[in-house]
N, C-alpha and C positions, 0 to 999 in steps of 0.2 A: 482853901479850909488852912493851910499855915501861910499871915504875910511874913515871911523872914528877908528883912531888909539887908543894905550891903554890912552894915553896921554890924547884925547879929551876927552874920557871916567870918567876917575877923576875928570876931572875942572866941567865938567857936574857932577857930583855926588857932589863935592863937594861945587857949584853952590846951586845944591838945598837941601845939610844941611844949610847952611847958611838959606836960603830962605824960607825952608817951616818949617825947626826944627826938632830935632832927635826926638821927638813925633810921629811926626806924618809923618817920609818920610820911614820905612816898610810901612803902609796901602798904600802907595801913590803910592811905590815903586812897590805893590800886582798889585794895579788898573794899572800900568801902562803896566806891563807885563799881565795882562790881555788881554785889546785891541789892544795889539798886536801881542797875539797870535790867536784872533779875527781873526783881520787883513794877516794877516800869514796864516789862515786857507781858509777863504774869500779869497784870491787869488791864495790861492794852490784850491780850485772847482773855480773860473773862469778860469783858465788856462789848466783844464781839461775837463770842460765843452766845451771851445774853441780847444782843442785837438780835442776831441770826436767828433764836428762839422766838421773841417779838413778832420777827416779819412771818416768818411758821405759823404764829401762830391766826395774822391778821389775813397768809392765807387761808387755814380753814376757815377761819372765821366766814369769808366771800365765798368758800366752795359750800358752803351749810348755807348762808344768805340764797344763792343759786338753785341749794333743790329745793327752798320755800318753793321761790319764783316756778321751778317745775313744777309742784305740785299743782301749783294757782294754776299754770297754763293747762293740766291737765283735768284738772277739773272743770276747766271754762272749755275745753272739745268737749268733755263732756255730756256739760248743759248743753252745749250749741247740737251736739249729737240729737239730744234726747228731745229737745225743742223743734228738730228738722222732721223727727221720727215722729210728731204727733201731727204736725205738717201734714203731710205725704199720710198715716193714717187721714186728715180729716179731709184730706183733699178726693180719696178716694170714697168717701160717704158721696151718700145718691142727694141731689140740693133738695128735694123738699125736707128731708132730717135734717139738716143742715137751719130750716129757716123755723124747722119746727124745734129746733131746739133756741133759734137765736129771737124768735120773737115770744115774746109776756103772752102768758094764754089771757085769754078773754076771759070776762065774769057772764056765768050765763043768765 
């Protein structure tokens, strides 16, 4: 994001030394370090929360996909049960009624 080199840091240090003075510079540097540390910790916690939310959303999406698979399996089972019931009802019919249905009618 920001590319600050060593020369820029030295320049900022010299300006701070001239503006703030040598007596107050250590306390100001400590205070600045404290706030920079707080900002870094806050950014790290925000990143962790975002990462956690994205992971939770991925889990929700996976569960939703599995729900779709369960619905598909349920439809497949219902179709299989319907086919089995049709097969069993056809097996219960007498033989001659099946041949009448499957053979084409001869013209008279």
